[in-house]
N, C-alpha and C positions, 0 to 999 in steps of 0.2 A: 890242125884238128883241134886247136884250143882257142883259135882267134875270135871265134863267135861272129859277131857283125862288124868287127874291126877290120880295117883293110889289111893290116899286119901287126906283128908284135911290136913295131917300132911306133905305132900310132894308136895306143889304147885309149880310148874314151868311154867304151861301153863295156858292159859285163862280158866274160868270156863265154865259151861254149857252155851250153847248159843242157845236161851236166857235163863236167869235165870227165875224160873217159875213165871209167872205173876199172878197167882190165885191158890187157894187152890184145891187139887185134890178131896176133898170129898165134900165141901159145896160152892166151888167157891169164897172163900174169896179173896178179892183184896191184892195182895202182893206187897210191895215196898221194895227195898233193899238199905242198906247204909253201907259203909265201914268206919271204924274208921281211916283207913290210906289210903285214896283215891290215895295218890302218889305211893302207893305200889300195892294196888288192887282196881281198880276203882269201883264206885258204882253198875255198871252193870256187873262186873266181867269179862269184856273182855279185859282189860288192866292189865297185870301183870309186874310189874318193880322189877325184882329180885335184892337184895341188893348186893353190892360188896362183894367179898371174905372176905375182912378184917373187914366189918361189921358184918358179921355172918347172921344166919338166922333171919327172922322178923316174929314175931306173929301179925296176923291180925284178928279182929272181924268183921264178915259180919253179919249184923242184918237184919232179915226179919221182915217186920211190916205187920201184917195180919188185914184186916178191912172187917166187914161184918155188914151192917146197922149202927147201933150205936155202936156196939162193936168192940174192937181192941185188939189186943196182939202183943207181939214181941218174936222172938226166935233168939238166938245168935248162930252163928257158928263160931267156933275157927279154924283159918287157920294158917298153917306155911309155909310161903314163903321161899323156899330154896336159899340160898346165891349162887351168880354165881361161877362158877370154877375159881380158881386162875389163873391170867393171866400169860402167859409165854413171854409176849412181853418185850423185853430188848434192845430197839433201843436208840441210841444216837440221838436224833432229832436235836438239835441246840447246839452249843458250840461257844460262842462269848467273845473275850477279846477285850475292847477298840471298840466295835462294829464290830469286824472282826473275821471271823473263817469260814472254809469250812470242813464239814464232808463228808467223802467218805465212805459209808456203806460197799462197796465192800471190801475194805482193811482194815476196821475198823480203820481208821486214821483221824486225824483231823489236818488241816494246818492253822495256824494262822500268819498274818504278822502285825507287829506293827511299829509305826513311829521310825525314826532314833532317838536314845537317850533314848528310853524307857528303864526303869529299869525292866528287865524281872525277877528279883528275888522276886518281891512283886505284882504278878498280880492275880486278882480275877475273874475267868470266871463266865459268867452267862450261865447255862446249863438247856436244856430241855430234858427230857427222855420220854420213853413211858408212858401213863397213869398207875398209881399204881405201877411203877417200881421205884427204888431208885438209886442214883449213889454216888460213893465214889472216891475221896474226894467230899464233898457236893458243890453244886452251891454257889457261893459268898464266898468261902474260899480261902484264899491267898495262893499261891503255887509259887515255885521257878521253872521257865522254862528255867533255864540255859541249861539243858538237856532235852530230850523228857520225858514226864510224862505218866503214864498210869492211866486211869480212868475206873472204873469198874461199869457197869450198871447191876443190880440184878432186875430180874422180881418179880412180886408179889408173885410168887408161892415160892419164897426163894431158888429155886433150880437153875433156869436157870440164867446164867451170861454171859457177854460179855465184853472183855476188848478193850479199845480203846487207842491208841498211839497218844498223842498230841505233836505236835512239833511247837515251836514258832520261828519265823524268824524275825530279826530286819532289817527294810529297810536300804539300803545303805546310806552313807552319801550323802545328795545332792550335796555337794561341789564336789564330784567326777566327776559328770556329768559337772559341771561348769568349772573345771580345764581341764577336757578332751575337752571341746569346745574351750577353750583359747588355748590349745596345738595344736589342729587341725587347728585353725586359723593362727598360727605362720608359716610362710612360708619363703623360701630363700629369696624372694625379700624384706622381712623385715629387712634383716642384710647385704646384699651384698654391700651397699653402692654404690660407683662409678665404681665398679667392674662390668664387663658384667654379671658374674654368679659366683656361688660358686666354679666352676671348673678352674676359671682363676683369682686367687687373686693376685693382685700386689700392691693394696694400701689399705689404711684403710677401715674397714667396716663402716656400718651406724653410724653416730655420732649424739646422742647416740644410742646405741643398745635399743630395746623395754624393758621398765622396767615394764609394766603392760600387762595383756592380753587384747586383743582387745574387747572381748565380756563380761567378767565377772570380768576383773580387777585383775586377779591373780597377785601376785607379781613375777617378773621374774628376776634371776640372771644369770650371764653368767660365764662359766670357759672354758679355753682353755686346750686342752690335751697336748699341746706343747707351753707354754707361752713364750718360747724364740723365737719362730717364729711368733706366733699371741698372743698378749697380751689378758689377760682375758676381757678387755673392747673393744677389737677389733681395737683399735686405733694405734697400733704399729705392723707393718708387716716388719719382717726381712727375706727377700727372701734368699734362700740358693744359694750358689755359683753355677755357671754353671756346674762345675764338680760334685757336689753332686746331681744334679737333682731335679726335683719338689718334694716338701713335702706334704704329706697328714695330715691334721690336723683335729681332732674331737673337735667341738666347741659345748658345751653342754648348753642348757637353763634348769633351774631348776624352775618350776612354783609352787607356794604355795598358797593355800587358806584355812583359817581355819587349820584344822588337816590334810589336803590332800597335798601331794607333788607328783609331777610327773616330769619327765625329757623328754627332746627331743633332739636328737643329730643331728647335721648338719655336713656334711663332706665337708671340704674345701680343695682344691688343691691350695697351694701357689707355684706360678711358679718361677722357678729358674731364677737367675739373667742372664742378657745377657752376652755373652762371652766378655772378655776384648780385645781390640784392641791394648793394650801397647805391644811394642816389643822392647824396648830400653835394652842396656846392662848398667846396673847401675853401677857395679864395675867390674875391672879386674886388678888383681895384681899379680906380680911375685916377690917373696921374699920381699912382703910388699910393692912393688912400682908399680905404674901404673896409667895412666890417661886415662879416656875415653872421646873422643871427639866426641859429638853428632851433630857436624855440618853436614848439608846435604852433602851426597857425590856428587861431580859434575860428570856430564856425560861427557864421552870423546869424 
């Protein structure tokens, strides 16, 4: 009379009869009900909290207290509340290293980015998985993330599993951006000196050439691809002869900050020397004898 929709008291999964009998069926004794585990079966039998699979079935005593005038008695009913079915949930809910980590359930991957300089060989992730599931390696265990690592989530049922691939990426050296900014800020006008531009070099370049980046003070050194025409410091310019024509010279700035090195090339065109107006005969000999007279020729 109290099993409700359950098959019997040894297989309780649903609430008991609603309501439980409030009085005796023969002499109308008043009946009250008490559960020795109200967290599993409430006193009125209407709330049933089945134990988790791992806890197993739970025995509960439900006691009926019968009162008629001055007389009272009790009757115990032994109930077995059946454990829940084992969960098959196997999701990796959260994966964090140094507070960072994004789980993509669709691809079963985890992407983690850590600050520049982090030693990825000794990182201990904080992991959250589906309730009652387990993960291997365990949360908090140090692992080497030099290469992608596999973490396996096993559901409570011990059968369902899911692998997740974890990839840890170290942020780029922040000095890369700083050197790049200095490199971009370095322009032809910084080195042309009194020349109109780098396509018309006839005199020395800026003195001195920039030695530090404009924005982040990267160290700058200079090198000429043709030091016999343009010296490394840009202060000596040897213009080619008129017959040799203009010379193209690559002038390279090397920028260094910390462990970061970048280069920037400038193309210089060194103009050929003006043609010579000299037209004198310097020597003229026959059999070792001869004298050149450079006196102006008189008009007739």
